C-alpha positions in Angstrom: 0.0 0.0 0.0 2.8 2.4 1.0 4.7 1.7 -2.3 1.5 2.4 -4.3 1.2 5.8 -2.5 4.8 6.6 -3.1 4.5 5.8 -6.9 1.4 8.0 -7.1 3.1 10.8 -5.3 6.0 10.6 -7.7 3.8 10.6 -10.7 1.9 13.7 -9.4 5.2 15.5 -8.7 6.5 14.6 -12.2 3.3 15.9 -13.8 3.5 19.2 -11.8 7.2 19.6 -12.9 6.3 19.0 -16.5 3.5 21.6 -16.3 5.9 24.1 -14.6 8.5 23.6 -17.3 5.9 24.1 -20.1 4.6 27.3 -18.4 8.2 28.6 -18.0 8.9 27.9 -21.7 5.8 29.7 -22.9 6.3 32.7 -20.6 9.9 33.0 -21.8 8.6 32.9 -25.4 6.1 35.7 -24.6 8.9 37.7 -23.0 11.1 37.3 -26.1 8.2 38.6 -28.2 7.7 41.6 -25.9 11.4 42.4 -26.1 11.4 42.5 -29.9 11.6 45.9 -31.6 8.1 45.3 -32.9 5.7 42.7 -34.2 2.3 42.5 -35.9 -0.6 40.1 -35.5 -4.1 39.3 -36.8 -6.8 38.0 -34.6 -10.0 36.3 -35.8 -12.9 35.0 -33.8 -15.4 32.3 -34.6 -18.7 32.2 -32.7 -19.5 28.6 -33.2 -22.2 28.2 -30.6 -24.3 31.4 -30.6 -23.6 34.6 -28.8 -23.3 38.2 -30.0 -21.5 38.3 -33.3 -19.2 41.3 -33.3 -17.7 40.3 -36.6 -14.5 41.0 -38.5 -10.8 40.6 -37.7 -8.5 42.7 -35.6 -5.1 43.6 -36.9 -2.5 45.0 -34.7 1.1 46.2 -34.3 3.2 46.7 -31.2 6.6 48.3 -30.6 9.0 47.9 -27.7 8.1 51.2 -26.0 4.6 49.8 -25.3 2.7 51.5 -28.1 0.1 49.4 -29.9 -2.0 50.2 -33.0 -5.3 48.3 -33.7 -7.4 48.2 -36.8 -10.7 46.6 -35.8 -13.2 45.6 -38.4 -16.8 45.5 -37.1 -19.4 45.1 -39.8 -18.7 47.5 -42.7 -16.5 49.7 -40.5 -12.8 49.6 -39.6 -11.8 51.6 -36.6 -8.2 52.7 -36.0 -7.0 53.0 -32.4 -3.7 53.5 -30.5 -2.8 52.7 -26.9 0.2 53.2 -24.7 -0.1 52.3 -21.0 -3.4 53.5 -19.7 -3.8 56.1 -22.4 -5.7 55.5 -25.7 -6.9 57.3 -28.8 -9.8 56.3 -31.0 -10.4 57.7 -34.5 -14.1 58.9 -34.7 -16.1 60.9 -37.1 -15.3 63.9 -35.0 -11.5 63.2 -35.1 -9.2 61.6 -32.5 -10.6 61.2 -29.1 -9.0 59.9 -25.9 -10.6 57.0 -24.0 -12.0 59.5 -21.4 -13.4 61.7 -24.1 -15.0 58.8 -26.0 -16.5 57.2 -22.9 -17.8 60.5 -21.3 -21.6 60.9 -21.1 -22.5 57.2 -21.5 -24.2 55.9 -24.6 -27.3 54.1 -25.7 -27.8 50.5 -26.3 -26.7 47.4 -24.4 -23.1 47.9 -23.4 -22.9 51.3 -25.0 -23.2 49.7 -28.5 -25.5 52.7 -29.4 -22.4 54.8 -29.2 -19.7 53.0 -31.3 -16.9 55.3 -30.2 -17.6 54.6 -26.5 -17.9 50.8 -27.1 -14.5 50.7 -29.0 -12.9 52.9 -26.3 -14.0 50.4 -23.7 -12.6 47.6 -25.8 -9.3 49.5 -26.2 -9.1 50.2 -22.5 -9.0 46.5 -21.7 -7.0 45.3 -24.7 -3.8 43.4 -24.3 -1.2 42.8 -27.0 -0.4 39.1 -27.6 2.8 39.0 -25.6 1.0 40.3 -22.5 -2.2 38.4 -23.1 -0.4 35.0 -23.3 1.8 35.8 -20.3 -1.3 36.6 -18.3 -3.2 33.6 -19.7 -0.5 31.2 -18.5 -1.3 32.2 -14.9 -5.0 31.3 -15.5 -4.2 27.7 -16.6 -4.8 24.6 -14.5 -2.2 22.8 -16.5 0.0 23.1 -19.6 1.7 20.3 -21.5 3.4 19.8 -24.9 1.2 17.9 -27.4 2.8 17.5 -30.8 4.0 20.9 -32.0 1.7 22.9 -29.6 1.4 23.5 -25.9 -2.1 22.7 -24.6 -3.7 23.7 -21.4 -7.1 24.0 -19.6 -8.2 27.2 -18.0 -9.4 27.8 -14.5 -13.1 28.8 -14.2 -12.2 32.3 -13.2 -9.6 32.6 -16.0 -12.3 31.6 -18.6 -14.8 34.0 -17.1 -12.3 36.9 -17.3 -11.6 36.2 -21.0 -15.3 35.7 -21.8 -16.0 39.3 -20.5 -12.9 40.7 -22.2 -11.3 41.4 -18.8 -14.1 43.7 -17.6 -17.4 43.4 -15.9 -19.6 43.7 -19.0 -19.6 44.8 -22.6 -19.9 48.5 -21.5 -17.7 48.2 -18.4 -20.7 47.9 -16.0 -21.6 45.2 -13.6 -21.7 42.8 -16.5 -23.6 39.5 -17.2 -23.6 36.5 -15.0 -21.5 33.6 -16.4 -21.9 30.0 -15.4 -20.2 26.7 -16.4 -17.2 28.7 -17.7 -14.4 26.7 -19.2 -11.7 27.2 -21.7 -8.8 25.6 -23.5 -5.7 27.2 -25.0 -3.2 26.0 -27.7 0.1 27.9 -28.1 2.7 27.5 -30.7 6.4 28.8 -30.6 8.9 29.3 -33.4 12.6 29.6 -32.6 11.7 30.1 -28.9 9.3 33.0 -29.7 5.5 33.1 -29.5 4.1 32.7 -33.0 0.5 31.7 -32.7 -2.2 30.9 -30.1 -5.8 29.9 -30.1 -8.3 29.7 -27.2 -11.8 28.3 -27.0 -14.2 29.6 -24.4 -17.5 28.0 -23.5 -20.2 28.7 -20.9 -23.7 30.2 -20.3 -24.1 34.0 -20.3 -27.1 35.5 -18.5 -28.0 39.0 -19.4 -31.3 40.7 -18.6 -32.7 37.3 -17.5 -31.9 35.8 -20.8 -29.5 32.8 -21.1 -27.3 32.3 -24.0 -24.7 29.6 -24.6 -21.3 30.8 -25.7 -18.8 28.9 -27.8 -16.1 31.3 -28.9 -12.7 30.5 -30.5 -10.1 33.2 -31.0 -7.0 32.6 -33.1 -4.1 35.0 -33.1 -1.3 34.7 -35.7 1.9 36.7 -35.1 4.2 37.9 -37.9 7.0 40.4 -38.8 8.7 40.0 -35.5 11.6 42.5 -35.4 10.5 44.1 -38.7 7.3 45.9 -37.6 7.4 49.7 -37.3 4.7 52.0 -36.1 3.9 55.7 -36.9 1.4 57.4 -34.7 -0.4 60.4 -36.2 0.3 63.7 -34.3 -3.4 64.1 -33.3 -3.5 60.6 -31.9 -0.1 61.0 -30.2 -1.4 64.0 -28.3 -4.1 61.8 -26.7 -1.4 59.3 -25.5 0.6 61.9 -23.5 
C-alpha cells in the first residue's frame, strides 16, 4: 500500500514539474516577443455556438516602447486606435478622441453599442497585445503540456470568465452579465523560442437581462513580422497618449 502511494506521489510530482517547465517555456517565449523591436498580428474570432457576433478581424502592431495600434473591423467599418499604457486614442467621425473623451456621457444600447466610439474605447481600454495576453493567460491555466507541436492547457473557471468578458465586468464596463459553467482551453505555438500563434476556446452560459445564451467562442491570433514591424502614430493621436 505504501509503495503504491509513493508511486502515485512521484507521478503527481513529475506531472507538476512538466507543467511548470511548459509554463516557463511559454512565458519565456512571450517575453522574447515583448522584447522584440516590434511585431504584428491578426486575430479572428469564430462564434460557433451562438452569442453576439461582433464580426471581423482585428489587426495590430506593437513596438517595444509599449505603443500598440489596432485596426478593428466591425461590420462594414474599420476603426483605428492606439494605446500606450493606460492612455488610448480612438479615431471617430469627430476626429481623434482619448478614452476618457470617447466614454464620457455614457451611450445608448446594451453595453454602449448605441455609441460605437464609446464601445470601442472600452474595448481598447482593456485590450492586451499578444505577448502580455499570453503571459497573463498562463497564470490562468490549471495545467499546460506539450502535445505535438503545440502547448495545450485547460483554463481555471475564473480565467475563462475573465476572457469571456474581455477582462471587464460587462460589454460596457458595468456590472456585467452572469456567467456559469465557464471553461476554456488554449493552444500555443512557438517558433525559434518566440511566441508565433495561439488559439483559445471559451464555453459557458451568459445570463444578461434574465436571458440565457450559450457561448462557444474560438479566437485565433497569428503573429508575424517579429523584429521588422514599425509604427507611426499620427500627431493628433499621439497628443491623446501623452
